[in-house]
C-alpha positions in Angstrom: -16.2 44.8 -10.2 -18.7 42.5 -12.2 -21.6 40.9 -10.9 -20.0 37.5 -10.6 -17.3 38.7 -8.5 -19.8 40.4 -6.1 -22.0 37.2 -6.0 -18.6 35.3 -5.4 -17.6 37.5 -2.5 -21.0 37.2 -0.9 -20.9 33.5 -0.8 -17.4 33.1 0.7 -16.9 32.4 4.2 -14.6 34.6 6.2 -12.5 34.5 9.3 -15.0 36.6 10.8 -17.9 34.3 9.8 -16.0 31.5 11.7 -15.5 33.8 14.7 -19.2 34.7 14.7 -20.0 30.9 14.6 -17.8 30.3 17.5 -19.3 33.2 19.5 -22.8 31.8 19.1 -21.5 28.4 20.5 -19.9 30.3 23.3 -23.3 32.4 23.9 -25.3 29.1 23.7 -27.5 30.8 21.3 -29.2 28.1 18.9 -31.0 30.5 16.8 -27.9 32.5 15.9 -26.1 29.4 15.4 -28.2 27.9 13.0 -28.1 30.9 10.7 -24.6 29.9 9.8 -25.6 26.4 8.7 -27.2 25.3 5.6 -30.9 23.8 5.3 -29.2 20.4 4.5 -26.5 20.5 6.8 -24.4 17.7 8.5 -23.0 17.3 12.0 -20.3 14.5 12.7 -19.8 14.6 16.5 -16.3 14.2 18.0 -17.5 10.8 19.7 -19.8 7.9 19.0 -19.9 4.3 17.8 -19.4 5.1 14.1 -16.4 6.1 12.1 -17.4 9.5 12.0 -18.7 9.7 15.4 -22.6 10.4 15.6 -23.8 11.7 12.5 -26.8 14.3 12.3 -28.4 15.3 8.9 -30.8 17.9 8.3 -31.7 21.1 10.0 -33.9 19.7 12.8 -31.5 17.1 13.7 -28.5 19.0 13.6 -30.3 21.7 15.8 -31.3 19.2 18.3 -27.7 17.6 18.6 -26.3 21.1 19.0 -28.5 21.9 21.9 -27.8 18.6 23.4 -24.2 19.6 23.8 -25.2 22.4 26.2 -27.4 19.9 28.1 -24.5 17.8 28.5 -22.1 20.5 29.4 -24.2 23.5 30.4 -20.9 25.4 31.1 -19.3 24.7 27.6 -16.8 27.2 26.2 -14.6 27.1 23.2 -11.7 29.4 23.8 -8.4 30.4 22.0 -10.0 30.2 18.4 -7.8 30.1 15.4 -9.6 29.9 12.1 -8.8 29.6 8.5 -10.7 29.4 5.1 -9.5 27.8 2.0 -11.9 27.7 -0.9 -14.9 25.6 0.1 -13.1 24.1 3.4 -12.5 25.8 6.5 -11.0 24.8 9.9 -11.6 26.4 13.5 -9.1 25.1 16.1 -10.2 25.9 19.9 -9.9 24.6 23.5 -13.0 23.0 24.7 -13.7 23.6 28.1 -16.6 22.0 30.2 -17.8 20.3 33.3 -19.1 16.6 32.9 -22.1 15.6 35.0 -20.1 13.8 37.4 -18.1 17.1 38.2 -15.0 16.4 36.2 -13.5 19.0 33.8 -12.8 18.6 30.2 -10.1 20.7 28.7 -8.7 19.8 25.4 -7.8 21.1 22.1 -10.0 20.2 19.3 -10.8 21.3 15.5 -13.8 21.4 13.4 -13.4 20.8 9.9 -16.3 22.5 7.7 -17.4 21.9 4.5 -18.8 25.2 2.8 -21.7 25.7 0.2 -23.0 29.1 -0.9 -21.4 31.0 2.3 -22.7 28.7 4.8 -21.4 25.8 6.7 -23.0 22.4 5.1 -20.8 19.9 7.1 -19.3 20.3 10.8 -16.8 17.5 11.4 -15.5 17.7 15.0 -12.5 16.1 16.3 -11.1 16.4 19.8 -8.0 15.2 21.7 -8.9 12.2 23.9 -7.6 13.7 27.3 -8.8 12.2 30.5 -11.1 14.5 32.1 -9.9 15.6 36.0 -11.4 17.2 39.0 -10.3 20.5 40.4 -8.3 20.5 43.4 -10.1 23.8 44.7 
């Protein structure tokens, strides 16, 4: 294998990479999570007033917004992940489960659409079904 092929393989994102990124979310491990993104990363949230939800640009802003997800939803988990990669784009689909501050639950399918650069995530664009929250009857 030539050097160019080795470099290209090292710069490609794999299914295992996306699984590990998802696991860092489930572990609420901000330091691990940030190892998957570029220094000039962008995060478009699932909700917000703009066309793309709320947008956070740059490592510090993205880090803070990722942590805010866990502050808003301390028990947040992403389950049943399915991932694929195609060139410089990737998608992770999962079920987002969390308790809102009022005690109601969110369980909705969601996807993250990623733009990839040099083996890392440059853009994380989140989309989630707009399903009403509910209260457990237990």
